[in-house]
Structure formats: structure tokens, C-alpha cells
C-alpha positions as CSV (number, residue, x, y, z in Angstrom):
1,M,12.6,0.6,6.5
2,A,10.3,0.7,9.5
3,R,7.1,-1.7,9.0
4,P,3.8,-0.2,8.5
5,L,1.6,0.6,11.7
6,R,0.4,-2.4,13.3
7,F,-1.7,-3.2,16.9
8,R,1.0,-4.6,20.0
9,Y,-1.0,-7.2,22.2
10,A,-0.1,-7.4,25.8
11,P,-2.6,-10.1,27.2
12,G,-2.9,-10.0,31.3
13,S,-5.0,-7.4,33.2
14,W,-4.5,-3.7,33.0
15,S,-6.4,-0.9,35.3
16,L,-6.1,3.0,34.7
17,S,-3.3,3.1,37.6
18,R,-1.1,0.7,35.6
19,V,-1.8,2.5,32.1
20,R,-0.2,5.6,33.6
21,D,2.5,4.1,35.8
22,D,3.7,1.8,32.8
23,L,3.0,3.8,29.5
24,Y,2.0,7.5,30.5
25,R,5.3,8.2,32.8
26,S,7.7,6.5,30.0
27,L,6.3,8.4,27.3
28,D,6.1,11.7,29.4
29,S,9.3,11.8,30.7
30,N,11.1,10.6,27.0
31,L,8.8,12.9,24.7
32,G,6.4,15.1,26.6
33,A,2.7,13.3,26.8
34,T,-0.7,14.6,27.1
35,E,-2.7,11.2,28.3
36,R,-6.9,12.3,27.5
37,D,-10.0,10.2,26.9
38,P,-10.1,9.2,22.6
39,W,-12.0,11.2,20.3
40,F,-14.1,8.0,19.6
41,A,-16.0,5.5,22.2
42,P,-13.8,2.8,22.8
43,P,-15.1,-0.5,21.8
44,A,-17.9,-2.2,24.0
45,G,-16.5,-3.7,27.2
46,Y,-13.1,-1.9,26.8
47,E,-11.7,1.1,28.3
48,A,-9.2,3.6,26.5
49,R,-6.8,6.2,26.9
50,R,-5.2,8.4,23.9
51,F,-1.5,9.9,24.0
52,D,-0.5,12.9,22.3
53,M,3.3,13.6,21.9
54,D,4.6,17.0,22.1
55,D,6.7,16.2,18.7
56,G,3.1,15.7,17.1
57,S,3.0,11.6,17.2
58,L,0.4,9.9,19.3
59,A,-0.4,6.6,20.4
60,L,-4.0,4.6,21.3
61,F,-4.6,1.5,24.2
62,C,-7.6,0.0,24.9
63,W,-8.0,-2.6,27.4
64,T,-10.4,-5.6,28.9
65,D,-11.0,-8.2,31.6
66,D,-12.9,-10.4,29.2
67,G,-11.9,-9.6,25.4
68,D,-10.9,-11.6,22.5
69,G,-7.3,-12.0,21.6
70,P,-5.9,-11.6,17.8
71,A,-6.6,-14.1,15.2
72,G,-4.9,-17.3,16.7
73,V,-4.7,-16.2,20.2
74,G,-7.2,-16.4,22.6
75,G,-9.5,-14.8,24.6
76,G,-9.2,-13.3,28.1
77,P,-7.9,-10.1,29.8
78,G,-5.7,-8.4,27.6
79,A,-5.0,-4.9,25.9
80,Y,-4.2,-3.4,22.4
81,W,-1.4,-0.8,21.6
82,I,-1.1,1.3,18.5
83,G,0.8,4.1,17.7
84,N,3.3,5.7,15.6
85,T,5.9,7.2,18.4
86,E,7.8,5.3,20.8
87,T,7.2,2.1,22.7
88,P,7.3,1.9,26.3
89,S,9.6,-0.5,27.6
90,T,6.7,-2.6,29.2
91,L,5.2,-3.0,25.6
92,W,8.7,-4.1,23.9
93,R,8.2,-7.9,23.9
94,T,4.5,-7.9,23.1
95,E,3.6,-9.3,19.7
96,K,2.5,-7.6,16.8
97,Y,-0.5,-7.7,14.8
98,A,-1.9,-6.4,11.4
99,L,-4.5,-4.6,11.9
100,A,-6.9,-7.3,10.5
101,D,-5.8,-9.8,12.8
102,A,-7.3,-7.8,16.1
103,P,-11.0,-8.3,16.9
104,F,-13.3,-6.5,14.7
105,Q,-14.3,-3.7,16.8
106,V,-10.7,-2.6,18.3
107,T,-9.5,-2.3,14.3
108,R,-12.7,-0.2,13.7
109,W,-12.2,1.8,17.0
110,G,-8.3,2.6,16.2
111,E,-9.0,3.1,12.5
112,R,-11.4,5.7,13.4
113,E,-9.4,7.6,15.5
114,L,-6.4,7.2,13.1
115,T,-8.4,8.1,9.8
116,A,-9.6,11.5,12.0
117,V,-6.2,12.4,13.0
118,L,-5.7,12.2,9.2
119,S,-8.5,14.4,8.0
120,E,-7.7,16.9,10.7
121,E,-3.6,17.2,9.1
122,E,-4.6,16.3,5.6
123,P,-8.2,17.4,5.0
124,W,-8.0,16.9,1.2
125,F,-8.4,13.0,2.0
126,E,-12.0,12.9,2.8
127,D,-12.3,13.1,-0.7
128,F,-10.6,9.7,-0.8
129,P,-11.6,7.5,1.7
130,H,-11.3,4.0,0.6
131,L,-7.7,5.2,-0.5
132,A,-7.0,6.8,2.9
133,W,-8.8,3.5,4.8
134,Y,-6.2,1.4,2.0
135,F,-3.2,3.3,2.8
136,L,-3.3,3.9,6.3
137,P,-1.2,1.8,8.0
138,V,1.7,3.5,6.0
139,L,0.0,7.1,6.2
140,C,0.2,7.3,9.7
141,S,2.9,4.8,10.2
142,K,6.1,5.8,12.5
143,D,8.7,6.7,10.1
144,G,6.3,7.0,6.8
145,A,3.6,9.4,7.5
146,E,5.1,12.6,5.9
147,T,7.0,11.0,3.1
148,T,3.9,8.8,1.6
149,R,1.5,11.6,2.5
150,E,3.9,14.2,0.5
151,F,3.9,11.3,-2.6
152,F,-0.1,11.6,-2.9
153,R,-0.2,15.3,-2.3
154,E,2.6,16.7,-3.9
155,H,3.1,13.6,-6.8
156,A,0.0,13.2,-7.6
157,A,0.6,9.2,-7.2
158,G,3.2,9.0,-9.5
159,F,1.2,10.5,-12.5
160,P,2.8,13.1,-14.4
161,D,0.9,16.6,-15.7
162,A,-1.8,15.4,-13.5
163,D,-4.1,17.4,-11.1
164,R,-3.4,15.7,-7.8
165,F,-7.8,14.9,-7.3
166,E,-8.2,13.4,-10.9
167,A,-5.3,11.2,-9.7
168,L,-6.2,10.1,-6.4
169,G,-10.3,9.4,-7.8
170,F,-8.4,7.2,-10.2
171,Y,-7.3,4.8,-7.2
172,E,-10.2,5.5,-5.3
173,Q,-12.4,4.3,-8.1
174,F,-10.3,0.9,-7.8
175,L,-9.8,0.7,-4.8
176,A,-13.8,0.7,-3.6
177,T,-14.2,-2.4,-5.6
178,G,-12.6,-3.9,-2.3
179,V,-11.2,-6.6,-5.0
180,L,-7.9,-5.8,-2.8
181,D,-8.6,-5.9,0.5
182,D,-7.5,-8.8,2.1
183,E,-4.2,-8.2,1.0
184,R,-4.5,-4.8,2.4
185,E,-1.6,-5.0,4.9
186,E,0.6,-6.6,1.9
187,M,-0.2,-4.2,-0.6
188,A,-0.1,-1.0,1.0
189,S,3.0,-1.6,3.1
190,K,5.2,-1.9,-0.7
191,L,4.5,2.4,-0.7
192,G,7.1,2.0,2.0
193,T,7.5,3.3,5.6
194,S,10.9,5.2,5.1
195,E,11.4,8.6,6.2
196,Y,13.0,9.1,3.0
197,L,10.8,10.2,-0.1
198,D,11.6,7.3,-2.7
199,L,9.8,8.3,-6.0
200,T,11.1,5.4,-8.0
201,R,10.0,2.9,-5.5
202,M,6.5,4.7,-4.6
203,T,5.5,4.9,-8.3
204,A,6.5,1.6,-9.1
205,T,4.2,0.1,-6.0
206,M,1.5,2.0,-7.9
207,G,2.1,0.3,-11.0
208,E,0.8,-3.0,-9.6
209,F,-2.3,-1.0,-8.7
210,D,-2.2,-0.3,-12.6
211,V,-2.3,-3.5,-13.7
212,A,-4.4,-4.9,-11.0
213,R,-7.1,-2.1,-12.5
214,L,-6.3,-3.7,-16.0
215,L,-7.2,-7.3,-15.1
216,V,-10.2,-6.7,-12.9
217,N,-11.8,-4.5,-16.0
218,A,-10.6,-7.3,-18.2
219,G,-12.6,-9.8,-15.9
220,Y,-9.9,-11.7,-14.3
221,D,-9.7,-12.4,-10.3
222,I,-6.5,-11.6,-9.1
223,E,-4.3,-13.2,-6.4
224,P,-1.4,-11.0,-5.4
225,E,2.6,-12.1,-4.6
226,I,2.4,-15.9,-6.1
227,E,5.4,-17.5,-4.9
228,V,7.5,-19.9,-7.4
229,S,9.7,-23.0,-7.6
230,T,12.6,-20.4,-8.3
231,D,12.3,-18.6,-4.9
232,H,11.3,-15.6,-6.4
233,V,7.5,-14.0,-6.1
234,I,5.5,-13.0,-8.9
235,D,3.5,-10.0,-8.8
236,F,-0.1,-11.6,-9.9
237,R,-2.2,-14.6,-11.2
238,A,-4.6,-13.8,-13.5
239,A,-7.6,-16.3,-13.6
240,R,-11.1,-17.1,-15.0
241,A,-13.9,-18.5,-13.9
242,D,-12.7,-21.8,-15.7
243,G,-9.8,-22.2,-14.0
244,T,-7.0,-21.1,-16.6
245,S,-5.1,-18.6,-14.7
246,T,-1.6,-16.5,-16.2
247,L,1.0,-15.3,-13.8
248,V,1.8,-11.5,-14.5
249,E,4.8,-9.5,-13.4
250,V,4.8,-5.8,-13.3
251,T,7.6,-3.1,-13.8
252,R,7.4,0.7,-14.2
253,P,10.2,2.2,-16.1
254,V,11.5,5.8,-14.4
255,A,10.0,8.6,-16.9
256,P,13.1,9.9,-19.2
257,N,13.0,13.5,-17.7
258,R,14.2,12.2,-14.2
259,R,17.0,9.9,-16.0
260,A,20.2,11.2,-16.3
261,A,20.2,9.8,-20.3
262,G,18.2,8.2,-22.5
263,T,15.3,8.2,-25.0
264,P,11.2,7.0,-23.9
265,S,12.4,3.8,-25.7
266,A,15.5,3.4,-23.7
267,A,14.0,3.7,-20.6
268,V,11.5,0.9,-21.5
269,R,14.3,-1.5,-22.6
270,D,16.8,-0.1,-19.7
271,T,14.1,-0.9,-17.0
272,V,12.7,-4.8,-18.5
273,E,16.5,-5.3,-18.5
274,T,16.6,-5.4,-15.2
275,K,13.5,-7.9,-14.6
276,T,14.5,-10.3,-17.4
277,S,17.9,-10.7,-16.6
278,G,17.1,-11.8,-13.2
279,Q,13.5,-12.6,-11.8
280,L,12.0,-13.7,-15.3
281,E,15.4,-15.4,-17.0
282,A,15.2,-17.4,-13.3
283,H,11.9,-18.5,-13.9
284,G,12.4,-20.1,-17.3
285,G,8.9,-18.7,-19.1
286,G,5.3,-18.7,-18.5
287,I,4.9,-15.2,-17.1
288,T,3.3,-12.3,-19.2
289,L,5.3,-8.9,-18.0
290,F,3.5,-5.6,-18.1
291,V,5.6,-2.6,-18.3
292,D,3.6,0.2,-17.0
293,C,4.4,3.5,-19.0
294,S,1.9,5.7,-16.8
295,S,4.8,8.1,-15.4
296,F,5.4,8.9,-18.9
297,P,4.2,12.5,-20.5
298,D,2.5,12.6,-23.2
299,D,5.3,13.2,-25.8
300,D,7.4,10.2,-24.1
301,W,4.8,8.2,-24.7
302,F,4.0,9.0,-27.8
303,A,7.7,8.4,-29.0
304,V,7.5,4.6,-27.4
305,R,3.9,3.9,-28.8
306,G,5.3,5.1,-32.2
307,E,8.6,3.1,-31.8
308,R,6.8,0.1,-30.0
309,P,10.8,-0.8,-28.8
310,E,11.5,-4.6,-28.1
311,V,11.7,-5.6,-24.5
312,G,13.6,-8.6,-24.3
313,H,11.0,-10.6,-23.5
314,R,7.6,-12.2,-24.7
315,P,4.4,-12.4,-24.2
316,A,4.7,-8.6,-22.9
317,V,2.2,-5.8,-22.3
318,V,3.9,-2.1,-22.6
319,F,0.9,0.5,-21.9
320,R,0.2,3.9,-20.1
321,S,-2.9,4.6,-18.1
322,R,-4.2,8.4,-17.9
323,P,-6.3,9.3,-14.7
324,D,-9.3,9.7,-16.7
325,G,-9.3,5.6,-16.9
326,S,-8.3,5.5,-20.5
327,T,-5.4,2.9,-21.1
328,E,-3.7,2.5,-24.3
329,A,-1.1,-0.4,-25.0
330,Y,1.0,-2.4,-27.4
331,K,1.8,-5.8,-27.5
332,K,4.8,-8.4,-27.4
333,G,4.4,-12.0,-28.5
334,S,1.1,-13.9,-28.0
335,V,-0.1,-12.2,-24.7
336,P,-2.5,-15.2,-23.1
337,L,-5.1,-12.8,-21.8
338,E,-7.9,-11.0,-23.0
339,L,-7.8,-7.2,-22.6
340,E,-9.9,-5.4,-24.9
341,E,-12.7,-4.8,-22.1
342,A,-10.0,-2.5,-20.4
343,L,-7.5,-1.1,-22.9
344,E,-7.2,0.1,-26.2
345,W,-4.4,-1.4,-28.6
346,V,-2.5,1.4,-30.5
């Protein structure tokens, strides 16, 4: 699976003639390319060109004789390339950097260009500006642009029987709080940059955002991707101001209507068994498991809520969130988290 969109940094001196010789000619001969001014003014002190390929892909390039390098790299003459097309051979050995690691003005310029392209191709994203910004590295990636856009457009980000605008408004409201902005590349990239639509993986990724939202709404500070001594990575640490904290792992069952056989309760048990027989078993305790049933339609959730099946791990929270912001849940064992402000126990 390809990586999310990132900058390449090419130190050294550049000029318009070198850009045309080393970049444009290669792109044009292989893909057919149009070189033009960018849509937005380049960063102060930089020159910039935009390349639109005949296959619909694009690339942006800006250069300066006296600029800042990426985080941890000195300044001086250099250039930044970003695009969802093939990389010219001149840039093959350049280092890649996350969007947040480039100088702010360079990142801001590149994101404005890419966001404008996204809005032109998928204008409905304009109603969800923070969601579009957050997932921009995958929504404009080389291999994942079509599949990630389809996931939001056609599959309501994993909510069943939900209007796309209601579903995406749910995530827009949470992401706009900014609590996960610092982890943007890591969290957004979990959605995937594959050219093949993988609803199971994508929906499971949104389960992590569902749990993050519950924890934040309950008053916890969250830290994603916690490395533990078993060489596993636990999804979150939820902490209070008094210093107490709890490790949280998330799993999301596939909705029964997308499984070969089984009942809603079986879907919950089978999914959790995979988690408990591996990662959680190896850790040996001290983790609260959240089982996200937000993919379940009403009838399936009502069955789970009524039966309250065991999940093979304690403590556990089994819950379902809806696009209107409501969440129902039941628990198994003594859950060391105060969640009453974020959900309704049933």
C-alpha cells in the first residue's frame, strides 16, 4: 500500500530552465503534461510551477535560493515537490517529509492548491473543511484518492442507513476541535492509500475516531499509538488532569449483513476473539477494550443490546454511535473510565 501524500525536499540551486529540463520534460514525455502557474501565489521568496498531467494527476514544485529546510534540516537553496503522479528521476533519491515537517508557508501553499483541486472534483467536501484538511494526505494520494473519496461519498464513512452529510458532519464536528491535529498524518494514513476499496479496514479506522470522540467528550486527554513492552501498539492512552491514565484498544465488528453467516452477537464475539487471542493476550491485562458497533443497523444493534454478549475480555465497553451524536453502550467488568458525559449506558 502506498504512503500518504508527502513532500520531497531537494536541496541545492534551482531555476526555471532546470525545472523544465529535469522535471517537465520527463513528465511530458511519459504522461503528457501541462506546465503552468499555480492557482495560488507561492510562498514568499519562492518561485513555483504546477504540472497537470493528461491522466488527471498533478504535481506542485516550488524553489528558493534562501529558504528553510524541513524539520531537522538546515536552510539555504532548495525545492519542494508534492504530487500524486510519477516522480521524475531527478528526485528519486530525495528525502520525503510529512506535510507538517515542511516550513509552514510551503505546507500552507501546497494544501491550498490541493484543497482547491479536491473542491473542484468533489465540491461537497466544502461543507466539511476540517475533515477535508485532515484526510487530505489520502484524499489526494497517488493510489488512494478514488477509494477514500468513494468511502466518504458513497459509504457515509461507515455509518449504515445514514445520510452522507449527517455522517460526515459527525466527524467534522469532532475533528474541528483539533485534538488530533498533531497526529494527522499517522491517523489519516490508516484510512489507506490503496487503489482497492477495503471497507472493512476503512470502517475500522473510523472506529478509532469514534472512540477518540467518546474519550474527549468524557473529559479525557488522549494520546494515540502507545508502544508497550510486548512490541505491540495500543490505540490510545486516556488521561486525566490528576495524572491517572488508562490504555484503550479499539475493535470494530463487521456488520452482520456483510458477513457470510452468523448473528449480530456472533459478529461481536468473533471480532473480539481475534483481538483477545493476539494483542491483548500478549499484553496480559491493564487495557480497556472498546467494541465499536457503529456499523450495525438498528435491528442488529438492538439484538446485541438485548443479549449483551460476552466479549472474552474485561473490562470492555460495547457501544454504537449514531450521526446525531448519540451513543449507547453496555459494559463488561469494572471499566476504569468515567464515560457518563459521553454516552448512555443501557
